Backbone atoms as SQL, in Angstrom:
CREATE TABLE atoms (id INTEGER PRIMARY KEY, chain TEXT, resi INTEGER, resn TEXT, atom TEXT, x REAL, y REAL, z REAL);
INSERT INTO atoms VALUES
  (1, 'A', 1, 'MET', 'N', -10.615, -68.251, -70.339),
  (2, 'A', 1, 'MET', 'CA', -9.305, -68.683, -70.789),
  (3, 'A', 1, 'MET', 'C', -8.416, -67.449, -70.941),
  (4, 'A', 2, 'THR', 'N', -7.219, -67.545, -70.425),
  (5, 'A', 2, 'THR', 'CA', -6.298, -66.413, -70.498),
  (6, 'A', 2, 'THR', 'C', -5.672, -66.301, -71.884),
  (7, 'A', 3, 'ARG', 'N', -5.086, -65.149, -72.130),
  (8, 'A', 3, 'ARG', 'CA', -4.410, -64.929, -73.422),
  (9, 'A', 3, 'ARG', 'C', -3.318, -65.983, -73.626),
  (10, 'A', 4, 'PHE', 'N', -2.545, -66.250, -72.565),
  (11, 'A', 4, 'PHE', 'CA', -1.463, -67.222, -72.695),
  (12, 'A', 4, 'PHE', 'C', -2.002, -68.592, -73.105),
  (13, 'A', 5, 'MET', 'N', -3.099, -69.007, -72.499),
  (14, 'A', 5, 'MET', 'CA', -3.662, -70.316, -72.838),
  (15, 'A', 5, 'MET', 'C', -4.152, -70.333, -74.285),
  (16, 'A', 6, 'LYS', 'N', -4.697, -69.209, -74.745),
  (17, 'A', 6, 'LYS', 'CA', -5.108, -69.129, -76.149),
  (18, 'A', 6, 'LYS', 'C', -3.898, -69.223, -77.069),
  (19, 'A', 7, 'GLU', 'N', -2.800, -68.572, -76.674),
  (20, 'A', 7, 'GLU', 'CA', -1.571, -68.667, -77.468),
  (21, 'A', 7, 'GLU', 'C', -1.093, -70.110, -77.514),
  (22, 'A', 8, 'LEU', 'N', -1.060, -70.746, -76.358),
  (23, 'A', 8, 'LEU', 'CA', -0.583, -72.118, -76.261),
  (24, 'A', 8, 'LEU', 'C', -1.459, -73.078, -77.064),
  (25, 'A', 9, 'ASN', 'N', -2.750, -72.805, -77.114),
  (26, 'A', 9, 'ASN', 'CA', -3.679, -73.656, -77.874),
  (27, 'A', 9, 'ASN', 'C', -3.636, -73.385, -79.369),
  (28, 'A', 10, 'GLY', 'N', -2.906, -72.345, -79.780),
  (29, 'A', 10, 'GLY', 'CA', -2.799, -72.049, -81.202),
  (30, 'A', 10, 'GLY', 'C', -3.899, -71.146, -81.733),
  (31, 'A', 11, 'ASP', 'N', -4.677, -70.525, -80.842),
  (32, 'A', 11, 'ASP', 'CA', -5.782, -69.667, -81.283),
  (33, 'A', 11, 'ASP', 'C', -5.310, -68.439, -82.050),
  (34, 'A', 12, 'PHE', 'N', -4.075, -68.017, -81.842),
  (35, 'A', 12, 'PHE', 'CA', -3.542, -66.831, -82.514),
  (36, 'A', 12, 'PHE', 'C', -2.537, -67.185, -83.603),
  (37, 'A', 13, 'GLY', 'N', -2.462, -68.447, -83.929),
  (38, 'A', 13, 'GLY', 'CA', -1.575, -68.878, -84.991),
  (39, 'A', 13, 'GLY', 'C', -0.350, -69.608, -84.472),
  (40, 'A', 14, 'ALA', 'N', 0.367, -70.175, -85.413),
  (41, 'A', 14, 'ALA', 'CA', 1.523, -71.016, -85.105),
  (42, 'A', 14, 'ALA', 'C', 2.652, -70.233, -84.442),
  (43, 'A', 15, 'PHE', 'N', 2.857, -68.971, -84.871),
  (44, 'A', 15, 'PHE', 'CA', 3.941, -68.182, -84.296),
  (45, 'A', 15, 'PHE', 'C', 3.758, -68.027, -82.787),
  (46, 'A', 16, 'TRP', 'N', 2.559, -67.592, -82.364),
  (47, 'A', 16, 'TRP', 'CA', 2.317, -67.354, -80.936),
  (48, 'A', 16, 'TRP', 'C', 2.293, -68.658, -80.151),
  (49, 'A', 17, 'GLN', 'N', 1.854, -69.732, -80.779),
  (50, 'A', 17, 'GLN', 'CA', 1.878, -71.024, -80.111),
  (51, 'A', 17, 'GLN', 'C', 3.322, -71.444, -79.828),
  (52, 'A', 18, 'LYS', 'N', 4.186, -71.258, -80.824),
  (53, 'A', 18, 'LYS', 'CA', 5.597, -71.605, -80.659),
  (54, 'A', 18, 'LYS', 'C', 6.243, -70.741, -79.574),
  (55, 'A', 19, 'GLU', 'N', 5.898, -69.442, -79.533),
  (56, 'A', 19, 'GLU', 'CA', 6.441, -68.539, -78.508),
  (57, 'A', 19, 'GLU', 'C', 5.985, -68.971, -77.111),
  (58, 'A', 20, 'ALA', 'N', 4.750, -69.373, -76.977),
  (59, 'A', 20, 'ALA', 'CA', 4.234, -69.841, -75.687),
  (60, 'A', 20, 'ALA', 'C', 4.959, -71.113, -75.253),
  (61, 'A', 21, 'GLU', 'N', 5.200, -71.996, -76.204),
  (62, 'A', 21, 'GLU', 'CA', 5.934, -73.230, -75.892),
  (63, 'A', 21, 'GLU', 'C', 7.365, -72.921, -75.451),
  (64, 'A', 22, 'LYS', 'N', 7.996, -71.937, -76.103),
  (65, 'A', 22, 'LYS', 'CA', 9.354, -71.517, -75.712),
  (66, 'A', 22, 'LYS', 'C', 9.345, -70.949, -74.294),
  (67, 'A', 23, 'GLU', 'N', 8.309, -70.175, -73.991),
  (68, 'A', 23, 'GLU', 'CA', 8.214, -69.582, -72.654),
  (69, 'A', 23, 'GLU', 'C', 8.083, -70.665, -71.586),
  (70, 'A', 24, 'LEU', 'N', 7.299, -71.683, -71.859),
  (71, 'A', 24, 'LEU', 'CA', 7.173, -72.786, -70.901),
  (72, 'A', 24, 'LEU', 'C', 8.477, -73.552, -70.758),
  (73, 'A', 25, 'ALA', 'N', 9.208, -73.741, -71.851),
  (74, 'A', 25, 'ALA', 'CA', 10.495, -74.425, -71.784),
  (75, 'A', 25, 'ALA', 'C', 11.484, -73.623, -70.940),
  (76, 'A', 26, 'ALA', 'N', 11.485, -72.304, -71.121),
  (77, 'A', 26, 'ALA', 'CA', 12.375, -71.443, -70.333),
  (78, 'A', 26, 'ALA', 'C', 11.989, -71.484, -68.857),
  (79, 'A', 27, 'LEU', 'N', 10.711, -71.505, -68.580),
  (80, 'A', 27, 'LEU', 'CA', 10.231, -71.572, -67.202),
  (81, 'A', 27, 'LEU', 'C', 10.629, -72.896, -66.552),
  (82, 'A', 28, 'LYS', 'N', 10.527, -73.972, -67.305),
  (83, 'A', 28, 'LYS', 'CA', 10.934, -75.285, -66.793),
  (84, 'A', 28, 'LYS', 'C', 12.433, -75.287, -66.490),
  (85, 'A', 29, 'ALA', 'N', 13.218, -74.658, -67.363),
  (86, 'A', 29, 'ALA', 'CA', 14.664, -74.561, -67.133),
  (87, 'A', 29, 'ALA', 'C', 14.952, -73.733, -65.883),
  (88, 'A', 30, 'ASP', 'N', 14.214, -72.637, -65.691),
  (89, 'A', 30, 'ASP', 'CA', 14.386, -71.808, -64.490),
  (90, 'A', 30, 'ASP', 'C', 14.068, -72.603, -63.232),
  (91, 'A', 31, 'LEU', 'N', 13.086, -73.449, -63.310),
  (92, 'A', 31, 'LEU', 'CA', 12.715, -74.289, -62.170),
  (93, 'A', 31, 'LEU', 'C', 13.823, -75.312, -61.889),
  (94, 'A', 32, 'GLU', 'N', 14.369, -75.875, -62.927),
  (95, 'A', 32, 'GLU', 'CA', 15.425, -76.877, -62.770),
  (96, 'A', 32, 'GLU', 'C', 16.733, -76.280, -62.252),
  (97, 'A', 33, 'THR', 'N', 17.016, -75.025, -62.616),
  (98, 'A', 33, 'THR', 'CA', 18.267, -74.389, -62.186),
  (99, 'A', 33, 'THR', 'C', 18.134, -73.621, -60.870),
  (100, 'A', 34, 'GLY', 'N', 16.931, -73.589, -60.322),
  (101, 'A', 34, 'GLY', 'CA', 16.735, -72.903, -59.041),
  (102, 'A', 34, 'GLY', 'C', 16.424, -71.428, -59.156),
  (103, 'A', 35, 'GLN', 'N', 16.241, -70.942, -60.372),
  (104, 'A', 35, 'GLN', 'CA', 15.841, -69.538, -60.542),
  (105, 'A', 35, 'GLN', 'C', 14.430, -69.327, -60.010),
  (106, 'A', 36, 'ILE', 'N', 13.630, -70.364, -60.076),
  (107, 'A', 36, 'ILE', 'CA', 12.297, -70.380, -59.471),
  (108, 'A', 36, 'ILE', 'C', 12.294, -71.534, -58.488),
  (109, 'A', 37, 'THR', 'N', 11.811, -71.265, -57.288),
  (110, 'A', 37, 'THR', 'CA', 11.766, -72.304, -56.264),
  (111, 'A', 37, 'THR', 'C', 10.332, -72.494, -55.778),
  (112, 'A', 38, 'ILE', 'N', 10.066, -73.671, -55.282),
  (113, 'A', 38, 'ILE', 'CA', 8.772, -73.997, -54.691),
  (114, 'A', 38, 'ILE', 'C', 9.059, -74.618, -53.338),
  (115, 'A', 39, 'ASP', 'N', 8.534, -74.008, -52.268),
  (116, 'A', 39, 'ASP', 'CA', 8.823, -74.530, -50.932),
  (117, 'A', 39, 'ASP', 'C', 7.894, -75.699, -50.587),
  (118, 'A', 40, 'GLU', 'N', 8.048, -76.211, -49.374),
  (119, 'A', 40, 'GLU', 'CA', 7.279, -77.385, -48.953),
  (120, 'A', 40, 'GLU', 'C', 5.785, -77.114, -48.854),
  (121, 'A', 41, 'ASN', 'N', 5.392, -75.830, -48.797),
  (122, 'A', 41, 'ASN', 'CA', 3.971, -75.461, -48.759),
  (123, 'A', 41, 'ASN', 'C', 3.405, -75.201, -50.151),
  (124, 'A', 42, 'GLY', 'N', 4.236, -75.354, -51.172),
  (125, 'A', 42, 'GLY', 'CA', 3.783, -75.133, -52.541),
  (126, 'A', 42, 'GLY', 'C', 3.851, -73.686, -52.987),
  (127, 'A', 43, 'ILE', 'N', 4.523, -72.842, -52.200),
  (128, 'A', 43, 'ILE', 'CA', 4.632, -71.423, -52.539),
  (129, 'A', 43, 'ILE', 'C', 5.805, -71.230, -53.490),
  (130, 'A', 44, 'ALA', 'N', 5.499, -70.641, -54.643),
  (131, 'A', 44, 'ALA', 'CA', 6.503, -70.442, -55.687),
  (132, 'A', 44, 'ALA', 'C', 7.109, -69.046, -55.582),
  (133, 'A', 45, 'ARG', 'N', 8.442, -68.977, -55.705),
  (134, 'A', 45, 'ARG', 'CA', 9.165, -67.703, -55.603),
  (135, 'A', 45, 'ARG', 'C', 10.150, -67.568, -56.755),
  (136, 'A', 46, 'ASN', 'N', 10.444, -66.314, -57.098),
  (137, 'A', 46, 'ASN', 'CA', 11.415, -66.059, -58.164),
  (138, 'A', 46, 'ASN', 'C', 12.829, -66.037, -57.594),
  (139, 'A', 47, 'CYS', 'N', 13.796, -65.676, -58.418),
  (140, 'A', 47, 'CYS', 'CA', 15.208, -65.755, -58.029),
  (141, 'A', 47, 'CYS', 'C', 15.600, -64.780, -56.915),
  (142, 'A', 48, 'ILE', 'N', 14.810, -63.750, -56.669),
  (143, 'A', 48, 'ILE', 'CA', 15.124, -62.825, -55.572),
  (144, 'A', 48, 'ILE', 'C', 14.215, -63.039, -54.360),
  (145, 'A', 49, 'GLY', 'N', 13.478, -64.150, -54.378),
  (146, 'A', 49, 'GLY', 'CA', 12.685, -64.528, -53.220),
  (147, 'A', 49, 'GLY', 'C', 11.276, -63.963, -53.174),
  (148, 'A', 50, 'ARG', 'N', 10.868, -63.251, -54.196),
  (149, 'A', 50, 'ARG', 'CA', 9.507, -62.698, -54.214),
  (150, 'A', 50, 'ARG', 'C', 8.519, -63.760, -54.680),
  (151, 'A', 51, 'VAL', 'N', 7.337, -63.727, -54.100),
  (152, 'A', 51, 'VAL', 'CA', 6.289, -64.664, -54.498),
  (153, 'A', 51, 'VAL', 'C', 5.857, -64.334, -55.927),
  (154, 'A', 52, 'LEU', 'N', 5.630, -65.367, -56.726),
  (155, 'A', 52, 'LEU', 'CA', 5.272, -65.162, -58.128),
  (156, 'A', 52, 'LEU', 'C', 3.911, -64.495, -58.281),
  (157, 'A', 53, 'MET', 'N', 3.815, -63.696, -59.320),
  (158, 'A', 53, 'MET', 'CA', 2.547, -63.075, -59.689),
  (159, 'A', 53, 'MET', 'C', 1.680, -64.133, -60.380),
  (160, 'A', 54, 'SER', 'N', 0.408, -63.839, -60.491),
  (161, 'A', 54, 'SER', 'CA', -0.546, -64.836, -61.000),
  (162, 'A', 54, 'SER', 'C', -0.269, -65.284, -62.431),
  (163, 'A', 55, 'ASP', 'N', 0.202, -64.386, -63.292),
  (164, 'A', 55, 'ASP', 'CA', 0.454, -64.797, -64.674),
  (165, 'A', 55, 'ASP', 'C', 1.585, -65.816, -64.761),
  (166, 'A', 56, 'MET', 'N', 2.643, -65.586, -64.012),
  (167, 'A', 56, 'MET', 'CA', 3.763, -66.528, -64.015),
  (168, 'A', 56, 'MET', 'C', 3.372, -67.828, -63.303),
  (169, 'A', 57, 'LEU', 'N', 2.572, -67.709, -62.265),
  (170, 'A', 57, 'LEU', 'CA', 2.109, -68.892, -61.544),
  (171, 'A', 57, 'LEU', 'C', 1.262, -69.786, -62.445),
  (172, 'A', 58, 'GLU', 'N', 0.421, -69.164, -63.264),
  (173, 'A', 58, 'GLU', 'CA', -0.393, -69.928, -64.209),
  (174, 'A', 58, 'GLU', 'C', 0.502, -70.765, -65.119),
  (175, 'A', 59, 'LYS', 'N', 1.548, -70.149, -65.620),
  (176, 'A', 59, 'LYS', 'CA', 2.464, -70.852, -66.523),
  (177, 'A', 59, 'LYS', 'C', 3.223, -71.944, -65.781),
  (178, 'A', 60, 'LEU', 'N', 3.627, -71.636, -64.553),
  (179, 'A', 60, 'LEU', 'CA', 4.370, -72.613, -63.766),
  (180, 'A', 60, 'LEU', 'C', 3.556, -73.877, -63.527),
  (181, 'A', 61, 'THR', 'N', 2.265, -73.729, -63.307),
  (182, 'A', 61, 'THR', 'CA', 1.429, -74.908, -63.060),
  (183, 'A', 61, 'THR', 'C', 1.295, -75.794, -64.290),
  (184, 'A', 62, 'LEU', 'N', 1.698, -75.272, -65.434),
  (185, 'A', 62, 'LEU', 'CA', 1.676, -76.094, -66.646),
  (186, 'A', 62, 'LEU', 'C', 2.923, -76.960, -66.780),
  (187, 'A', 63, 'VAL', 'N', 3.982, -76.640, -66.011),
  (188, 'A', 63, 'VAL', 'CA', 5.214, -77.429, -66.103),
  (189, 'A', 63, 'VAL', 'C', 5.502, -78.238, -64.837),
  (190, 'A', 64, 'THR', 'N', 4.740, -77.979, -63.758),
  (191, 'A', 64, 'THR', 'CA', 4.927, -78.757, -62.530),
  (192, 'A', 64, 'THR', 'C', 3.621, -78.811, -61.748),
  (193, 'A', 65, 'ASP', 'N', 3.469, -79.867, -60.973),
  (194, 'A', 65, 'ASP', 'CA', 2.290, -79.973, -60.120),
  (195, 'A', 65, 'ASP', 'C', 2.631, -79.669, -58.660),
  (196, 'A', 66, 'LYS', 'N', 3.837, -79.193, -58.402),
  (197, 'A', 66, 'LYS', 'CA', 4.279, -78.928, -57.033),
  (198, 'A', 66, 'LYS', 'C', 3.852, -77.563, -56.512),
  (199, 'A', 67, 'ALA', 'N', 3.522, -76.635, -57.405),
  (200, 'A', 67, 'ALA', 'CA', 3.107, -75.295, -56.987),
  (201, 'A', 67, 'ALA', 'C', 1.639, -75.310, -56.574),
  (202, 'A', 68, 'ASP', 'N', 1.351, -74.672, -55.449),
  (203, 'A', 68, 'ASP', 'CA', -0.023, -74.562, -54.949),
  (204, 'A', 68, 'ASP', 'C', -0.525, -73.149, -55.261),
  (205, 'A', 69, 'ILE', 'N', -1.517, -73.061, -56.128),
  (206, 'A', 69, 'ILE', 'CA', -2.024, -71.763, -56.563),
  (207, 'A', 69, 'ILE', 'C', -2.579, -70.962, -55.387),
  (208, 'A', 70, 'GLU', 'N', -3.394, -71.588, -54.556),
  (209, 'A', 70, 'GLU', 'CA', -4.011, -70.876, -53.436),
  (210, 'A', 70, 'GLU', 'C', -2.973, -70.428, -52.410),
  (211, 'A', 71, 'ALA', 'N', -2.034, -71.299, -52.081),
  (212, 'A', 71, 'ALA', 'CA', -1.005, -70.947, -51.099),
  (213, 'A', 71, 'ALA', 'C', -0.113, -69.824, -51.619),
  (214, 'A', 72, 'THR', 'N', 0.228, -69.888, -52.900),
  (215, 'A', 72, 'THR', 'CA', 1.071, -68.851, -53.489),
  (216, 'A', 72, 'THR', 'C', 0.327, -67.521, -53.545),
  (217, 'A', 73, 'ALA', 'N', -0.944, -67.557, -53.913),
  (218, 'A', 73, 'ALA', 'CA', -1.741, -66.322, -53.961),
  (219, 'A', 73, 'ALA', 'C', -1.876, -65.708, -52.571),
  (220, 'A', 74, 'ALA', 'N', -2.070, -66.540, -51.549),
  (221, 'A', 74, 'ALA', 'CA', -2.176, -66.031, -50.176),
  (222, 'A', 74, 'ALA', 'C', -0.849, -65.420, -49.724),
  (223, 'A', 75, 'ALA', 'N', 0.247, -66.077, -50.062),
  (224, 'A', 75, 'ALA', 'CA', 1.566, -65.539, -49.714),
  (225, 'A', 75, 'ALA', 'C', 1.814, -64.222, -50.432),
  (226, 'A', 76, 'ARG', 'N', 1.354, -64.117, -51.661),
  (227, 'A', 76, 'ARG', 'CA', 1.505, -62.866, -52.429),
  (228, 'A', 76, 'ARG', 'C', 0.729, -61.734, -51.750),
  (229, 'A', 77, 'GLU', 'N', -0.488, -62.033, -51.300),
  (230, 'A', 77, 'GLU', 'CA', -1.302, -61.030, -50.595),
  (231, 'A', 77, 'GLU', 'C', -0.595, -60.559, -49.322),
  (232, 'A', 78, 'THR', 'N', -0.050, -61.496, -48.573),
  (233, 'A', 78, 'THR', 'CA', 0.663, -61.158, -47.338),
  (234, 'A', 78, 'THR', 'C', 1.895, -60.313, -47.638),
  (235, 'A', 79, 'GLU', 'N', 2.645, -60.710, -48.657),
  (236, 'A', 79, 'GLU', 'CA', 3.849, -59.972, -49.043),
  (237, 'A', 79, 'GLU', 'C', 3.493, -58.550, -49.495),
  (238, 'A', 80, 'ASP', 'N', 2.444, -58.425, -50.285),
  (239, 'A', 80, 'ASP', 'CA', 2.014, -57.103, -50.753),
  (240, 'A', 80, 'ASP', 'C', 1.569, -56.223, -49.591),
  (241, 'A', 81, 'ALA', 'N', 0.821, -56.793, -48.654),
  (242, 'A', 81, 'ALA', 'CA', 0.346, -56.021, -47.496),
  (243, 'A', 81, 'ALA', 'C', 1.522, -55.493, -46.677),
  (244, 'A', 82, 'LYS', 'N', 2.541, -56.324, -46.494),
  (245, 'A', 82, 'LYS', 'CA', 3.728, -55.883, -45.749),
  (246, 'A', 82, 'LYS', 'C', 4.452, -54.756, -46.481),
  (247, 'A', 83, 'GLU', 'N', 4.606, -54.898, -47.785),
  (248, 'A', 83, 'GLU', 'CA', 5.285, -53.863, -48.577),
  (249, 'A', 83, 'GLU', 'C', 4.521, -52.536, -48.538),
  (250, 'A', 84, 'LEU', 'N', 3.204, -52.609, -48.626),
  (251, 'A', 84, 'LEU', 'CA', 2.398, -51.390, -48.561),
  (252, 'A', 84, 'LEU', 'C', 2.495, -50.734, -47.190),
  (253, 'A', 85, 'GLU', 'N', 2.553, -51.535, -46.152),
  (254, 'A', 85, 'GLU', 'CA', 2.687, -50.974, -44.805),
  (255, 'A', 85, 'GLU', 'C', 4.032, -50.270, -44.643),
  (256, 'A', 86, 'VAL', 'N', 5.081, -50.865, -45.164),
  (257, 'A', 86, 'VAL', 'CA', 6.399, -50.228, -45.135),
  (258, 'A', 86, 'VAL', 'C', 6.347, -48.901, -45.891),
  (259, 'A', 87, 'TYR', 'N', 5.699, -48.903, -47.050),
  (260, 'A', 87, 'TYR', 'CA', 5.570, -47.674, -47.842),
  (261, 'A', 87, 'TYR', 'C', 4.825, -46.602, -47.049),
  (262, 'A', 88, 'ARG', 'N', 3.715, -46.993, -46.448),
  (263, 'A', 88, 'ARG', 'CA', 2.896, -46.027, -45.713),
  (264, 'A', 88, 'ARG', 'C', 3.643, -45.433, -44.521),
  (265, 'A', 89, 'THR', 'N', 4.384, -46.263, -43.796),
  (266, 'A', 89, 'THR', 'CA', 5.060, -45.776, -42.595),
  (267, 'A', 89, 'THR', 'C', 6.347, -45.020, -42.892),
  (268, 'A', 90, 'SER', 'N', 6.904, -45.214, -44.071),
  (269, 'A', 90, 'SER', 'CA', 8.158, -44.525, -44.395),
  (270, 'A', 90, 'SER', 'C', 7.954, -43.354, -45.349),
  (271, 'A', 91, 'LYS', 'N', 6.707, -43.011, -45.614),
  (272, 'A', 91, 'LYS', 'CA', 6.393, -41.934, -46.563),
  (273, 'A', 91, 'LYS', 'C', 6.901, -40.609, -46.038),
  (274, 'A', 92, 'LYS', 'N', 7.656, -39.910, -46.861),
  (275, 'A', 92, 'LYS', 'CA', 8.208, -38.608, -46.498),
  (276, 'A', 92, 'LYS', 'C', 7.286, -37.509, -47.006),
  (277, 'A', 93, 'ALA', 'N', 7.460, -36.315, -46.469),
  (278, 'A', 93, 'ALA', 'CA', 6.682, -35.167, -46.938),
  (279, 'A', 93, 'ALA', 'C', 6.993, -34.920, -48.408),
  (280, 'A', 94, 'ARG', 'N', 6.010, -34.474, -49.129),
  (281, 'A', 94, 'ARG', 'CA', 6.199, -34.205, -50.558),
  (282, 'A', 94, 'ARG', 'C', 7.065, -32.959, -50.744),
  (283, 'A', 95, 'SER', 'N', 7.981, -33.051, -51.680),
  (284, 'A', 95, 'SER', 'CA', 8.869, -31.917, -51.951),
  (285, 'A', 95, 'SER', 'C', 8.121, -30.873, -52.768),
  (286, 'A', 96, 'GLY', 'N', 8.666, -29.681, -52.795),
  (287, 'A', 96, 'GLY', 'CA', 8.096, -28.612, -53.603),
  (288, 'A', 96, 'GLY', 'C', 8.068, -28.983, -55.069),
  (289, 'A', 97, 'GLU', 'N', 9.119, -29.663, -55.510),
  (290, 'A', 97, 'GLU', 'CA', 9.190, -30.084, -56.908),
  (291, 'A', 97, 'GLU', 'C', 8.078, -31.093, -57.238),
  (292, 'A', 98, 'GLU', 'N', 7.869, -32.040, -56.334),
  (293, 'A', 98, 'GLU', 'CA', 6.828, -33.040, -56.558),
  (294, 'A', 98, 'GLU', 'C', 5.450, -32.379, -56.605),
  (295, 'A', 99, 'LEU', 'N', 5.210, -31.440, -55.697),
  (296, 'A', 99, 'LEU', 'CA', 3.932, -30.730, -55.703),
  (297, 'A', 99, 'LEU', 'C', 3.757, -29.905, -56.979),
  (298, 'A', 100, 'ALA', 'N', 4.834, -29.293, -57.444),
  (299, 'A', 100, 'ALA', 'CA', 4.768, -28.511, -58.685),
  (300, 'A', 100, 'ALA', 'C', 4.446, -29.419, -59.873),
  (301, 'A', 101, 'GLU', 'N', 5.033, -30.600, -59.902),
  (302, 'A', 101, 'GLU', 'CA', 4.740, -31.547, -60.974),
  (303, 'A', 101, 'GLU', 'C', 3.281, -31.993, -60.923),
  (304, 'A', 102, 'MET', 'N', 2.776, -32.192, -59.726),
  (305, 'A', 102, 'MET', 'CA', 1.383, -32.593, -59.571),
  (306, 'A', 102, 'MET', 'C', 0.442, -31.468, -60.015),
  (307, 'A', 103, 'ARG', 'N', 0.781, -30.229, -59.663),
  (308, 'A', 103, 'ARG', 'CA', -0.028, -29.089, -60.101),
  (309, 'A', 103, 'ARG', 'C', -0.044, -28.994, -61.628),
  (310, 'A', 104, 'ALA', 'N', 1.107, -29.217, -62.241),
  (311, 'A', 104, 'ALA', 'CA', 1.206, -29.165, -63.698),
  (312, 'A', 104, 'ALA', 'C', 0.370, -30.271, -64.349),
  (313, 'A', 105, 'ALA', 'N', 0.330, -31.421, -63.724),
  (314, 'A', 105, 'ALA', 'CA', -0.400, -32.550, -64.292),
  (315, 'A', 105, 'ALA', 'C', -1.902, -32.477, -64.038),
  (316, 'A', 106, 'PHE', 'N', -2.293, -32.051, -62.818),
  (317, 'A', 106, 'PHE', 'CA', -3.697, -32.119, -62.426),
  (318, 'A', 106, 'PHE', 'C', -4.391, -30.766, -62.323),
  (319, 'A', 107, 'GLY', 'N', -3.613, -29.698, -62.230),
  (320, 'A', 107, 'GLY', 'CA', -4.190, -28.361, -62.157),
  (321, 'A', 107, 'GLY', 'C', -4.213, -27.802, -60.744),
  (322, 'A', 108, 'GLU', 'N', -3.997, -26.501, -60.659),
  (323, 'A', 108, 'GLU', 'CA', -4.021, -25.775, -59.380),
  (324, 'A', 108, 'GLU', 'C', -5.406, -25.914, -58.746),
  (325, 'A', 109, 'GLY', 'N', -5.442, -26.139, -57.424),
  (326, 'A', 109, 'GLY', 'CA', -6.706, -26.222, -56.697),
  (327, 'A', 109, 'GLY', 'C', -7.353, -27.600, -56.694),
  (328, 'A', 110, 'THR', 'N', -6.757, -28.557, -57.396),
  (329, 'A', 110, 'THR', 'CA', -7.291, -29.916, -57.450),
  (330, 'A', 110, 'THR', 'C', -6.884, -30.686, -56.195),
  (331, 'A', 111, 'THR', 'N', -7.718, -31.605, -55.774),
  (332, 'A', 111, 'THR', 'CA', -7.365, -32.509, -54.687),
  (333, 'A', 111, 'THR', 'C', -7.071, -33.872, -55.291),
  (334, 'A', 112, 'VAL', 'N', -5.884, -34.379, -54.993),
  (335, 'A', 112, 'VAL', 'CA', -5.419, -35.657, -55.523),
  (336, 'A', 112, 'VAL', 'C', -5.324, -36.635, -54.359),
  (337, 'A', 113, 'THR', 'N', -5.632, -37.886, -54.612),
  (338, 'A', 113, 'THR', 'CA', -5.546, -38.918, -53.584),
  (339, 'A', 113, 'THR', 'C', -4.394, -39.859, -53.886),
  (340, 'A', 114, 'ASP', 'N', -3.522, -40.065, -52.889),
  (341, 'A', 114, 'ASP', 'CA', -2.484, -41.085, -52.992),
  (342, 'A', 114, 'ASP', 'C', -3.179, -42.418, -52.761),
  (343, 'A', 115, 'ILE', 'N', -3.298, -43.226, -53.789),
  (344, 'A', 115, 'ILE', 'CA', -4.091, -44.449, -53.676),
  (345, 'A', 115, 'ILE', 'C', -3.458, -45.494, -52.753),
  (346, 'A', 116, 'LEU', 'N', -2.184, -45.364, -52.457),
  (347, 'A', 116, 'LEU', 'CA', -1.534, -46.332, -51.571),
  (348, 'A', 116, 'LEU', 'C', -1.717, -45.987, -50.104),
  (349, 'A', 117, 'THR', 'N', -1.826, -44.687, -49.791),
  (350, 'A', 117, 'THR', 'CA', -1.954, -44.272, -48.399),
  (351, 'A', 117, 'THR', 'C', -3.342, -43.723, -48.058),
  (352, 'A', 118, 'GLY', 'N', -4.074, -43.296, -49.071),
  (353, 'A', 118, 'GLY', 'CA', -5.366, -42.666, -48.834),
  (354, 'A', 118, 'GLY', 'C', -5.247, -41.181, -48.536),
  (355, 'A', 119, 'GLU', 'N', -4.029, -40.670, -48.529),
  (356, 'A', 119, 'GLU', 'CA', -3.788, -39.251, -48.230),
  (357, 'A', 119, 'GLU', 'C', -4.391, -38.363, -49.298),
  (358, 'A', 120, 'LEU', 'N', -5.090, -37.305, -48.868),
  (359, 'A', 120, 'LEU', 'CA', -5.643, -36.307, -49.788),
  (360, 'A', 120, 'LEU', 'C', -4.639, -35.165, -49.891),
  (361, 'A', 121, 'ILE', 'N', -4.285, -34.803, -51.105),
  (362, 'A', 121, 'ILE', 'CA', -3.274, -33.761, -51.337),
  (363, 'A', 121, 'ILE', 'C', -3.935, -32.601, -52.076),
  (364, 'A', 122, 'SER', 'N', -3.996, -31.471, -51.401),
  (365, 'A', 122, 'SER', 'CA', -4.565, -30.279, -52.024),
  (366, 'A', 122, 'SER', 'C', -3.491, -29.554, -52.792),
  (367, 'A', 123, 'LEU', 'N', -3.766, -29.290, -54.045),
  (368, 'A', 123, 'LEU', 'CA', -2.780, -28.616, -54.882),
  (369, 'A', 123, 'LEU', 'C', -3.173, -27.168, -54.984);
């Protein structure tokens, strides 16, 4: 059970239960006003067209049965993969300032890995 579900069930007290209920009411209003949309495949998106993250999707499924968890999660994976590819292909050389900041943080002679690209950076 997620933290949100525990809040909604009252496991953390009346205050958090009321806050969870308010959050669901706000989410329902966002759905009604088009701030959150669900397409014909059940994929839920926010007001700027991004696929919802799992925490928001969990809450959305409590106010509507039109969202498809699996389809939305798959769309999120596809969207993330595209964004990471754009990042990897548009990566510029590290500036002297950036390298100096990395040396200050990790130490001279350390090898740091960019977790998004896999690039090894020798400091």
